[in-house]
N, C-alpha and C positions, 0 to 999 in steps of 0.2 A: 562440503566445508571442512577445512582442516581444523585441528583443535586450536591452533593459534588463532585462526580466523574466528572461531566460535567464541574465544575469550575476549576479542576486541569489538564485539558488537553488542548492541542493546536488544535488538529484536530479531525475529525471524523475518526474511525478506523474500520477495520474488518480483520479477519484472514480466510483464505480459502486455497483451493488447486489450483494449476494452471489449472487443467482440470475442475474446476467449470464452470457451464453454464453461470455464470455472468461475467466470465473472459475469458475462452477459449484460454488459452495460449497454451494448449496441451502439448505434450511431447517436452521437449528442446532437441535439437540434438548436440548443441555445446556450448562451453564456451570460450569467448575471454579473454585471459590474457596477461600480459605483455610478456610471453614467446611464445604467438602464440594462435591458436584455438585448444581447446581439445575437442575431441569427447566424448560425454556422452552416457552411456549405457541407453537406453529407459527404461529398467526394473527397473533401479534405479531412474529415474527422473519422472516416471509416476505420482507419488503423491508428487510433489515438493510443499512444503509449501510456501504460499504468505502472505505478510502483506500490507494492503492498508492504506495509510494516505491521506484523502481527506481534503484539507485545508478549514477551516471554514471561514477564513478571506483572501480574496485574491481580486485582481483587477477583476471587472466584477461579483463578487459572491455577492448576497443579500439573502434576506429572501427566495426568490424563486429559489435560485440556480445560476448557471452560465449563464449569457446572453452575447453571442458574439456580437459585433457591427454588425448591420444589413447590409448584403451584403459584409462584410469584407473578404478579402482573407487571406491566412496564413501570408502574409507580413504585413497586417493591424492589426493583433491581437496584443494588447499591450503586452509588456514583463512583465511577473510576477516576481518581485524581488525574491521571495522564490525559484522559479525555476532556475533563472539565477544564483543566489548565490550558489545553490547546484551543479550546473554544474561547477563552477570554482573549487568546491572540488571533482570533479571526477565523479559526477552522469552522466548519459547518457540520452538523450531525447529518449522515446520509440516511435517507428514508429507504424503505424496502423496495420501492419502485421509483427509479429515477432516470430521467432523460436529459435533464439539464443540470449543470453543475456550476458552482460559483468560482470565480477567480479569487484566490486568496492573497491579498496584497501583502508584500513584504516577505512571505515565506519563499524558501529557495530549496531545490533539490540539486545537490552537488554529487556528480559522478567522478570518482577519483581512481586513478589507475592502481592495480594491485601492487602492493609492496613486496610480494614474493614472486618474482618472475621465474623462479625455478618451478613453480607449478605448471607453467606452460611447458617446460621441458619434459616434466614428468607424466603429465595428463593430457597435453595437447590443447588446453584451453587456459583462458585467463579470468581472473576475477576483478570486479570493481567493488570499491566500498561507496555505498550511497549514504550520504548525510543529509537528512531533512533538517533545515535550519529555520528558526523562528525569526520574526522580523528584526530582533535585536541582535541576530548573528549567533545566538546560542544553538548548540546541536540539540534537537528534540529526539531524534532517533538515528542510529546507525546500523547498517546491516551490510552483508556481502552478498553479491549475486554474480553469476557468470556473465561475463561481458558479452553482449549481443550487438553486433555492429548494425543490424537492421533495426533494433530498437532505439539505439542511440542516434542513428540518423533520423528516424522519425522525431525524437525528442528535440533534436536541433532544427529540424524543419518547422515544427510547430511552435517551438520555443517555450514550451511548457508540458508538463506531465500531470496525468490524473493520479494524485497521491492519496491513497487510502490507509488509514491507521486504525487499529482496533484490537479488540480482544479475540474476536473470531472472524478471520478472513479465509478460512479454508486452507491455509498453509500447513497448519499442524494436523497430522493424521492421527486418528484414534489409535489408542494404545494397541500394540502389537499387530498393527496393520501396515503392510508394505506399500510402497509408493504405486505399484501396479494395481492394487486392491483399492487404493483411495481415488476413486474415479472423479472426473470432472463434474459429474452430476452431485456427487457427494460433497465435493468442495464448494459447488455453488450454493447447495443447501445450507451449509455452514456460513457461507458469507451472507446469505439472505437472512438467516437466523440472527446474526450479529447486529444486522441493520434493524430488524424488528425489535430487538432488545435495547436499541438506542446506543449500542456499544461500538459504532463505526463512524469515524469522522473523515473528512477529506475535502478535496476540491482541486482545481487546477493550479499548479504551483510552478513557478518560473524554473527552467532547467539551466544549470551551469555545468559545462563540460571542462574537466581539467586534463583531458588527453591531449 
């Protein structure tokens, strides 16, 4: 990510599929809606696209990442305003073990083309800006990710994306650790820990393509 892009985003972001080793959501079996639970065809959900928004600024997050209060139980973890505010707008807290996700009415994920086409000429790839918007149209979080045609095609095919937001999703590597050292197993452990602490929210969000 360029310095210009870093200054224009709210949070760290990543796109991947639900069966990625760093996520391990596996195959979703059901979808909770206002009308009840809908059984999903595993063949259609095997490559469900996901978008991660890891808060850059949050309670307990510093240069070294998130640090929970020593010996704190779930009841002792301070409430994160960004999470509690999103829950008021319909987002759901994600438990450590999840196979079914809720559809979050009114929320939308917008993928917007890169505003700096020169990056494609210099580096051979393009970026997209992802905007996660609340039911009233306000931007909840923005991030930049490399555009992935396979991911975008899956999002268009399904019509929605698994959006996850939180303090610890496994994107931010520990201090002084390279991307190669930050293994999928370590990233999954961080994601799982964030869910255990009640600091991860998300669900199925409608996808809007601007390309």
